[in-house]
N, C-alpha and C positions, 0 to 999 in steps of 0.2 A: 520222309524216312530215308535213312542212309542205305538200306538194303531191302531187297524184295522179300516180301513175306507171303507165303502161300496159305491162304485162309481156307478153312473147311467150307464146303458148300451145303447150305441147308436144303431141305426138301421144299420144292416150290409150292406144294399144296399145303404147307404149314403143318402137316401131320407127322413129320419126322420125329426122331428122337431128340427132343429139344434139350434135355439134360445132357445127353452125349454131345450135342453140337456145342453147347455152351462150354463144356469141359474142354473140348478140342480147341475152341476159340481162345480160351484162357491160356492153354498150353502153348499156343502159337504167339502169344503176346511177348513183348520184350521183358527181360528179367526185371528191370526196374518197375515196370507196371505190375507184374505179378507180386513183387515184393511189397509195393504200396498197397495193393488189394489185401494181401495177407496181414499187413499192419493195421489196416482199418478194420478188417474182420466183417462178420455179418451183423446187420442191424436187426435187433429185435426190439421193437418199440411198443411199449404199453405204458399206461399212465403211471404204474408203480416204478418203472425204471427211467422215467423221463429225465429226472434231475441228474441221474448218473450219466445218461447218454449225452446230456448237454455239456457235461464236463469233458467229454472225449474230444480230442483234436481231430477235426475232419481234414484239415489242410494245413500244411506247414506255412505260417505267415512269412518265414524267411527272416533274414536280418536286414532291417531298414537300411537303405543306401543313402549316403550323404548327398547323392545327386538329386534326390527327390525329398521334398519336405512333406511331412505328415502332421496335420494339426486337427484337433478335435473341437467340434462346435455343437450348438443346439439349435435346431430349426423349430420355430413356433409350430405347435401341433394344430390339428384341425379343431373345429368347435367341440369343446368338452374334452379334448384329448390332451395328453401331456406333450411337452416338448420332445423332439425326436433327436437322439444322438446321431451325429454325422462325423465321419472322418474325411478330411479333405487331403488330396494328394496333388502336389504341384511341383514341377521341375524347378529346382533351386535356381535363383537368379533370373527367372523369366517374369517379366512384368506386363507384357502385352496380352490382350485378351486371347484366350484359347478356347477351342471347343471343349465341351464337358461330357463326361460319361457318368450318369447316375447308375451306380452299381448296387444291385439287390442280391443279397446272398441266398444260397439254397439251404436245404435242410428239412424239406418236407413240411414247411410252415411251422415246425415245432422245435427245431434245433438250429444251431448255427449262429454266427456273429458277424457283424460288419468290421470287426477288428482284424480279420484275416486277409485283408486286401493289400497290405503293404507291399509284399513281394511282387504281386501282380502289377501294381501301378509303378513300382520301381522300374519295371520293364516297359509298361505301356505309356506312361507319361512322356518319357523322352522319345520313344519310337513313334508314337502316334501324335505327339505334340498336343496332348490333351490334359485336362484337369480331371482327376477322379473324385467322385463324390459317393462315398459308401454309406448306405442307409442302415441305421440301427432300429429297424422296425420291431414292434412288440410281437411276441410269439403266441401261437395258439397252443393248447386250448384256453389258457388264461385270457387271451385276447383273440377271439375269433373274428372272422369277417364281419364287418368291414374294417375293423381296427388296423390290422397290418397294412391294408391297401391305403387307408387314409394317411397312415404314417408316411408311406412312400410318396403319396401325392403332396403332403406337406413339405417334404424335402425338395421335390421337383419345383414346387411353387417358390420356396425359399431361394433356391438357386437362381431361378429366373428373375425374381424381384430384386435380388442382391447381386446381379451379374456384374455391375460396375465395381462394387467393393471386392467381389471374389475374383475379379479379372477373368471373367469367362465371356464368351460370345453368346448372347441370349438367343440368337438365331440358330445355333448349332449345339443344342443339348440333346444327346441321345440317351436311351435307357437300355441297360443290359442286365441280364440275370441268367442263372443256371438253376435247373430243377424247379423248386418252388419259387426261386427268384425269377425264373423265366415266366412262370405263371403270373406272378405279381407284376412283372414288367408288361406282359400282354394286357392284363387287367388295367394297369396304369395308363397304357396307351389309349385304351377305350375310354377311360374316365377323363383323361386330358382332352381327348377329342370332343366329348360331349359337354364338358364344362367350359371349354373355349377360352381358358385363361392363359394357358401355357402351350406354345407350339413345341411339338416333339419332332426332332429331325429324323430319327430312325429308332428301331427297336432291334436288338440282337438277343435272341432267345436260344440258350444252350440246353438241350434235352429238357425242354420245359414241361412242367406239370400243367397241362391245359384242360384235362377232362377227368372228372371224378367218376365217370361211368366205366364199366369194365371194357377194356380194350385188349387186343392181342398182345401189344407191347407191355401193358400193365400187368398182365397175367403170365408173362413169359418165364418168370423165375430167374431173372438176371442176378448176377452176384452182387453182394453188398446191400443193395436196396431192392428187396423183394416185394411181392404183392401185399403182404400183411403190413409192412412199414408204409407202403403207399396208401393203403386204406386208412391206417391210423392217422396219417397226416391230413388226408382229406376230411375225415370225420371230425378231427379236431378243429380244422379251419372253418368248417361249415356248421359247427355246433351251435352258433348263435342264431341260425335260421330255424323257424318253427317247422314242425313236421307238415309236409304237404305244401309248403311255400315254394313258389317258383324260384329256382336258383338263377340269379342274374348272371349275365355274361361277364360282369366285372369280377365276380367271384370265381367263375369257371369259364374262362375265355372261349372254350370250344362250344359253349352254349350260345354265344353271341350270334345273332341272326343278321346283323347289319355291319358290314366291314367297310362301308364306303368312307372315304376320307381318312383312312388310317395311314400312319407313316410307313415308309418302306420297312420291311422286316427281313432279317436273316435268321433262319432257324437251323440249328445244328442238332443232330441226333447221334447217340452213341453207336459204335460199330455193331454191337450185338443186336441193336434194334434195326439199324439200317440194312444189315445183311439179309435178314429173313422176314422182316415185316414190310415187304414191298407191296404196299397197297395204297391207292390214292385216297382212301378214307381214313388213313392212320391219323389219330388225333393226339398222339403223345401218351404218356403214362405216368 
């Protein structure tokens, strides 16, 4: 940041005026951040308005740069599943194998698209010297768990098996995702470890949806994506499980009990969570 910003201090016992704290936090944010939040508005997600919400633009994909080539492909789906749309991002003129980032979009498991990554990889592909692989997984509730996760696995496997043709380094494939994409990325890392077919170099999880159980962060009433939207996303994603069925860690990564052998992970949380949800047991929201 180019200037010092004095942030409000929350009550350490967690019982302070959370609404007032969030309001003060937003008022202290830069003008462009406040403007973008106002443009997005609040999310009210129910089955009746899902189609309309899917039509809303969550993130500006920007104008594609001639410095990075963007191409669309289909990865063979898993057993019984359809082929999975993929958008590949590669710096123009580069032919040597490069590391790859399998990118999984957010949207609470129910909205979002893989077609909004162009601007991101216009910056990342040259700066990080990497190939971007954006996953067009199927959305819940039409396709609940395990469908979306299997789509992500299918793309990871496709990238690894076709590394030579795609000109990527098969030993340096990482997975990255935000929100629901972060939850899918964490579940994908678990699945890849246990299936033993594809080595994952690392996982980068931004404000990931890791736990469907009530958490302090999930109930905080943060702007844009509140508790009701969070619950709708989880209930839609897990709707394929039968009542009383144990929920596997692949579906809800915070429920995983064995993390041995997992790839290195970087986890980022939003400032409104990090500032006053300081607890070693925080599981995301």
